[in-house]
C-alpha positions in Angstrom: 0.0 0.3 -0.2 1.5 3.4 -1.0 2.0 5.9 2.1 3.0 9.4 1.6 4.6 11.5 3.6 5.0 15.9 3.0 8.1 17.4 4.1 9.8 21.0 3.7 7.2 23.3 5.3 8.3 26.4 7.9 8.1 29.9 8.6 9.0 32.1 5.6 9.3 35.6 5.1 7.0 37.3 2.3 8.5 36.9 -0.8 10.5 34.1 0.5 10.5 30.6 -1.1 9.9 26.9 0.1 10.2 23.6 -1.5 7.5 20.8 -0.7 8.3 17.3 -1.1 5.7 14.6 -1.3 7.7 11.0 -0.9 6.1 7.8 -1.8 6.8 4.4 -0.1 5.1 1.0 -1.1 4.9 1.8 -5.0 6.4 4.1 -7.6 4.3 7.7 -7.6 5.2 7.6 -11.3 1.8 5.2 -11.2 0.1 7.8 -9.8 -1.3 11.4 -10.6 0.0 13.7 -7.9 -1.7 16.5 -6.4 -0.8 19.2 -3.9 -4.3 20.6 -1.8 -3.9 23.4 1.2 -5.9 23.9 3.7 -5.9 27.7 5.7 -7.7 27.6 9.3 -11.1 28.2 8.9 -11.2 27.5 5.2 -12.2 24.2 2.8 -9.2 22.5 1.5 -8.4 23.7 -2.0 -6.2 22.2 -5.1 -3.1 24.0 -5.6 -1.4 21.5 -8.3 -1.0 18.6 -9.9 0.9 16.4 -12.4 -0.5 13.2 -14.8 0.5 10.1 -14.2 1.2 9.0 -17.5 1.7 12.0 -19.4 3.3 14.7 -16.9 0.7 17.5 -17.7 0.9 20.5 -14.6 -2.5 22.1 -13.9 -2.0 25.0 -10.9 -4.2 27.2 -9.3 -5.0 30.9 -10.6 -3.6 31.7 -7.3 -0.1 30.4 -7.5 0.5 30.4 -11.4 3.6 31.9 -12.2 4.8 31.2 -8.7 4.5 27.2 -8.2 6.1 24.6 -9.8 5.1 20.9 -9.4 7.8 18.5 -10.8 8.8 14.9 -10.2 12.0 13.1 -9.0 11.5 9.6 -10.0 14.6 8.3 -8.6 14.2 9.8 -5.2 10.1 8.5 -5.9 8.8 12.1 -4.9 6.7 15.1 -6.4 7.9 18.0 -5.3 6.4 21.6 -5.1 8.6 24.6 -5.7 7.1 27.8 -4.0 8.2 31.1 -4.8 7.4 34.4 -4.1 5.0 33.4 -1.0 2.2 35.4 0.2 0.5 35.6 3.4 -2.6 33.8 2.2 -0.4 31.1 1.2 -0.5 30.2 4.8 -2.0 27.0 5.1 -1.2 23.1 5.9 -0.3 21.4 2.3 -1.1 17.9 1.3 -0.3 15.8 -1.4 -2.7 13.3 -2.8 -2.1 10.2 -4.9 -4.8 9.0 -7.3 -5.2 6.0 -9.6 -8.5 5.2 -11.0 -11.0 5.1 -7.7 -8.1 4.8 -5.5 -6.4 7.9 -3.7 -3.8 8.0 -0.7 -3.2 11.3 1.6 -0.3 12.4 3.5 -0.5 13.8 6.8 0.3 17.4 5.8 3.1 20.0 6.4 2.5 23.6 7.7 3.5 26.5 5.8 3.6 29.8 7.6 4.0 32.8 5.7 4.8 36.1 8.1 7.1 38.7 8.7 
């Protein structure tokens, strides 16, 4: 069974950068479409970005386009989310999800706080 662990979160000043990683164990992540979601306090979970399993196509939420980049590292069995030009409104717990067919798996989340 696939297990996912997010890492790379932390506290950063506005305008700074972080790189989140979603590391898989138990199966290769390139069999799955991988998505990053985030949830801020008092708000619903929202999709941030995703990358296809077979085609590698990427999609971004309008709020992060041009600032975030999703990518795969198949050697490390990770999917990374490079986040640049961070804003206070990017503060949230970030989760990754792996999906294939009717099956999906979630990680436990990593906190990102953007504050001066």
